[in-house]
C-alpha positions in Angstrom: 56.3 144.8 122.6 56.5 141.9 125.1 55.1 138.4 123.7 53.8 135.8 126.0 53.0 132.4 124.9 50.9 130.6 127.7 50.4 127.0 127.3 50.0 126.8 123.6 48.8 123.4 122.0 48.1 122.7 118.4 47.4 119.5 116.9 46.2 119.2 113.2 43.5 116.6 112.5 45.4 114.9 109.8 48.5 114.2 112.0 49.0 112.0 115.0 51.6 114.1 116.2 51.4 117.3 118.2 52.6 120.4 116.3 53.0 122.6 119.4 53.0 121.0 122.8 52.2 123.2 125.8 54.7 125.8 124.7 55.2 128.4 127.4 57.5 131.3 126.5 58.2 135.1 127.2 59.9 137.2 124.7 60.7 140.5 126.1 60.2 143.8 124.6 62.8 144.7 121.9 64.3 141.1 122.0 65.4 139.3 118.9 64.0 135.9 119.5 65.1 133.0 117.1 63.0 129.8 116.9 65.4 127.2 115.8 64.8 123.6 115.0 64.7 121.0 112.2 61.8 120.8 109.5 58.5 120.0 111.2 59.6 120.8 114.7 56.5 123.4 115.3 58.6 126.4 114.9 56.5 127.9 112.2 53.2 126.9 113.5 54.0 128.6 116.7 55.0 131.8 114.8 51.7 131.5 112.7 49.7 131.4 115.9 51.5 134.7 117.1 50.3 136.1 113.8 46.8 135.1 114.1 47.0 132.7 110.8 46.6 129.7 113.1 44.2 129.2 116.0 45.5 127.2 118.9 43.6 124.4 120.3 44.4 125.8 123.8 46.3 128.4 125.5 46.8 132.0 125.1 48.9 134.7 123.2 49.6 138.0 124.8 51.1 140.8 122.9 51.9 143.6 125.5 49.0 143.4 127.9 46.5 142.4 125.4 45.3 139.0 125.3 45.3 138.6 121.2 44.2 134.8 121.0 40.7 135.5 119.5 41.8 138.6 117.6 42.2 138.6 113.9 45.5 138.9 112.4 45.0 142.3 110.9 44.1 143.6 114.7 47.3 142.2 116.4 49.5 145.0 115.0 52.3 142.4 113.9 54.0 142.2 110.4 55.1 139.1 108.7 57.9 138.6 106.3 57.9 135.3 104.6 60.6 133.1 102.8 59.1 134.0 99.2 58.0 137.7 99.1 55.7 138.6 96.1 55.9 142.0 95.0 52.9 143.3 92.8 54.4 143.0 89.5 52.5 145.9 88.1 53.7 148.3 90.7 57.0 150.0 91.3 59.2 149.5 94.5 57.7 152.8 95.9 54.2 151.8 95.1 54.7 148.1 96.7 56.0 149.9 100.0 53.1 152.4 100.0 50.2 149.8 99.4 49.5 149.1 103.1 49.6 153.0 103.7 47.3 153.7 100.8 44.8 151.1 102.2 44.9 153.2 105.5 44.0 156.1 103.5 46.7 158.3 104.8 47.7 161.6 102.9 50.1 161.5 100.2 52.7 163.7 102.1 52.6 161.2 105.0 52.7 158.0 102.8 55.9 159.7 100.8 57.5 160.6 104.2 57.1 157.0 105.7 58.0 155.1 102.6 61.2 157.1 102.2 62.1 156.6 105.8 61.5 152.8 105.7 63.4 152.4 102.4 66.4 154.4 103.6 66.4 152.3 106.8 66.8 149.0 105.0 69.0 150.5 101.9 66.4 150.4 99.0 66.1 154.2 98.7 67.8 154.1 95.5 65.4 151.7 93.8 61.9 153.4 94.5 61.2 154.0 90.9 62.2 150.6 89.6 59.8 148.1 88.5 59.3 144.8 90.4 61.0 142.9 87.5 64.1 145.2 88.1 65.2 144.0 91.5 67.1 141.2 92.6 66.3 138.5 95.3 68.0 140.3 98.1 66.5 143.7 97.1 63.1 142.0 96.9 63.6 140.9 100.6 64.5 144.3 101.7 61.5 145.8 99.9 59.4 143.3 102.0 61.1 144.4 105.2 60.4 148.0 104.1 56.8 147.2 103.4 56.3 145.6 106.9 57.8 148.4 108.6 55.4 151.2 107.3 52.8 149.5 109.0 54.4 150.3 112.2 54.1 146.8 113.8 54.6 146.1 117.5 56.4 142.9 116.5 58.1 141.6 113.6 57.4 138.0 112.5 60.0 136.4 110.0 59.5 133.1 108.7 62.6 131.8 107.0 63.2 134.9 105.2 66.6 134.3 103.9 66.5 130.6 102.9 65.9 131.3 99.4 69.0 133.6 98.9 72.4 132.6 97.9 75.2 132.4 100.7 76.5 135.7 100.3 73.1 137.7 100.3 72.1 135.7 103.5 75.1 137.1 105.2 74.4 140.7 104.0 70.7 140.4 104.9 71.6 139.2 108.6 73.6 142.3 109.0 70.7 144.3 107.5 68.1 142.6 109.9 70.5 143.0 112.8 70.9 146.6 112.0 67.3 147.3 111.6 66.6 145.8 115.0 69.4 147.7 116.8 67.8 151.0 115.1 64.1 150.3 115.6 64.0 148.5 119.0 61.1 146.4 117.7 60.5 143.1 119.1 61.3 140.5 116.3 60.5 136.7 116.0 62.5 134.8 113.5 62.2 131.4 112.4 65.1 129.3 110.9 66.4 125.9 110.7 70.0 127.4 110.0 72.0 127.3 113.5 74.5 129.9 112.0 71.9 132.5 111.2 70.3 131.8 114.4 73.4 132.1 116.5 74.5 135.3 114.7 71.1 137.0 114.9 69.3 136.1 118.2 69.3 137.6 121.5 67.3 134.7 122.7 67.4 131.2 121.0 64.4 128.8 121.4 65.3 125.5 120.4 62.2 123.3 119.4 61.7 119.6 118.4 58.5 117.7 117.8 56.5 120.6 119.2 58.2 121.1 122.5 60.7 123.8 123.5 63.9 121.9 124.2 65.9 124.7 125.6 65.7 128.7 125.6 68.8 130.6 126.3 71.3 133.1 124.8 73.4 131.8 121.6 76.3 131.3 124.1 74.2 129.1 126.6 72.7 126.8 124.1 76.1 126.3 122.4 78.2 125.9 125.5 75.5 124.3 128.2 72.9 122.4 126.0 70.3 121.0 128.3 69.8 117.6 126.5 71.1 115.3 123.8 69.0 116.9 120.9 70.4 120.3 121.7 73.9 119.2 122.0 73.4 117.3 118.7 71.6 119.8 116.8 73.4 123.1 118.0 77.1 123.4 116.5 78.9 122.9 113.1 80.3 120.5 112.8 78.4 118.2 115.1 79.5 117.3 118.6 81.4 113.9 119.0 79.0 111.7 121.1 79.5 108.2 122.3 77.7 105.7 124.9 79.7 105.2 128.0 79.2 104.0 131.6 80.2 105.8 134.9 82.9 104.1 136.8 84.9 104.9 140.1 88.3 106.3 139.6 90.4 106.8 142.6 88.6 109.4 144.7 86.4 110.5 141.7 84.7 109.2 138.8 85.5 108.4 135.3 83.5 107.5 131.8 84.3 104.0 130.2 83.7 104.7 126.5 84.3 100.9 125.9 88.0 101.1 125.3 88.7 104.6 126.5 88.4 105.7 130.1 88.2 109.5 130.7 88.3 111.1 134.1 85.2 113.2 134.9 85.7 116.8 136.0 83.5 117.9 139.2 81.0 119.6 137.2 78.9 116.6 136.6 77.5 116.2 140.0 74.4 114.3 138.5 76.7 111.5 137.6 77.0 108.2 139.6 78.7 104.7 139.5 77.1 102.5 137.0 75.1 105.2 135.2 74.7 104.8 131.5 75.6 107.9 130.0 76.3 109.8 126.6 79.7 111.5 126.6 80.3 114.4 124.2 82.8 116.8 123.3 82.8 119.7 120.7 85.4 119.5 117.7 86.6 122.8 118.7 87.6 121.4 122.1 89.6 118.4 120.8 93.4 119.1 120.3 95.7 117.1 118.4 99.4 116.6 120.0 102.2 114.5 119.1 103.3 113.4 122.7 100.7 111.9 124.9 100.2 112.9 128.5 98.0 111.0 130.9 94.5 111.2 129.9 95.2 111.8 126.1 93.8 109.4 123.8 96.1 107.6 121.0 94.7 107.5 117.6 95.4 107.7 113.8 94.1 110.3 111.5 91.8 108.9 108.7 90.4 111.8 106.8 91.2 115.9 106.3 88.5 118.2 105.2 89.8 121.7 104.3 87.5 124.5 105.5 89.4 127.8 104.6 90.8 128.9 107.8 90.2 125.6 109.6 90.3 122.0 108.9 88.4 119.3 110.1 90.4 116.2 111.0 88.9 112.7 111.7 90.9 110.5 113.9 90.4 106.9 114.7 90.8 105.9 118.4 89.7 102.6 120.0 87.3 101.9 117.0 85.6 105.4 117.4 85.7 108.1 114.9 86.6 111.6 116.5 86.5 114.9 114.7 88.6 117.9 115.6 88.5 121.5 114.3 92.1 122.8 114.0 94.0 125.7 112.4 94.3 125.3 108.8 98.1 125.8 109.1 98.6 122.9 111.5 100.6 120.3 109.7 98.6 117.1 109.4 98.5 114.2 107.0 96.2 111.0 106.6 97.9 108.0 108.5 99.7 110.1 110.9 99.6 108.5 114.6 98.5 111.5 117.1 97.0 112.0 120.5 93.8 113.6 121.5 93.6 116.0 124.1 90.2 117.1 125.3 89.5 120.5 126.9 87.5 119.5 129.9 85.3 123.0 129.4 84.1 121.7 126.2 83.1 118.1 127.3 79.4 117.2 128.1 77.7 114.3 129.8 74.0 113.4 129.5 71.7 110.7 131.2 71.4 108.2 128.5 68.0 107.3 129.5 66.4 110.8 129.9 68.9 112.6 127.6 69.3 115.4 130.2 72.5 117.2 131.1 74.3 115.9 134.1 76.2 119.2 134.6 75.3 121.5 137.4 73.0 124.3 136.5 74.2 127.6 135.0 
């Protein structure tokens, strides 16, 4: 079901900052939209407004064609899965999943059919007769999903549901949620501060900070075409190399002066002009280490190497600036080695230092 947020505003009396600041957003029917941002950015508050657990100071929430702004949570046909799912300790897995259906007074046969169908979808069909004390954390989260599913919601709302699980279980549950979404086609709104989780799950990423939506786009759009400095720095692991600079003329074009390093600017930054203070950035994945420098390469010395399995992060000091590069683990490098940095222009970015906005042409 389509979800539309129309100029939502929410401020708590105890806070001087606005938790949700004039948020406008459309989540299409069947889309998996991920709200991504640091703690306190407003993502959970926005979800709670969609759920009916918080009332906005102004604005509207539409689910499908219905304005649900003033409807109680139970009347919105949404289901929430939280970070810490509490199972009723005296009930079996079957009884935990069946509880919402028993409240609706459905027949025993219908309850049985729906419980087994939902349990099968999330892979807990073999656990139905176990007590709540006999299931692991990952299994409990699957039970939470099944219990939400039997309500036949129009929208799933998931608030950091995987953050309390260990790394292996998180990856496994991401796969389960993705599969669930593909099989049911239900609209899902997922809140996380984990960008890897967001990038692997989302059809649409909504990046938030200080109550404001910073950028909305596909995972590829927010990674490769960040709209501003915040998105560029927040999205991507390891973080983008970012330095202050000034735009200068260079022959028939422009370059950026990074105080000791001058780099020619590609033509895809039409918003740049001579004398403009900027922030220049390049993702570590777009930095190559080469032995023999060519024009445009930057000489430097390796200061630190971090092994990361199939890759290694190499820190290179160049003109009193520390650059990081992500390279193949088998590439031979050593601390103290002199190298040249070569930047893939497709992975470089330029932002107005005053507004923080990208100077790239729109995509």
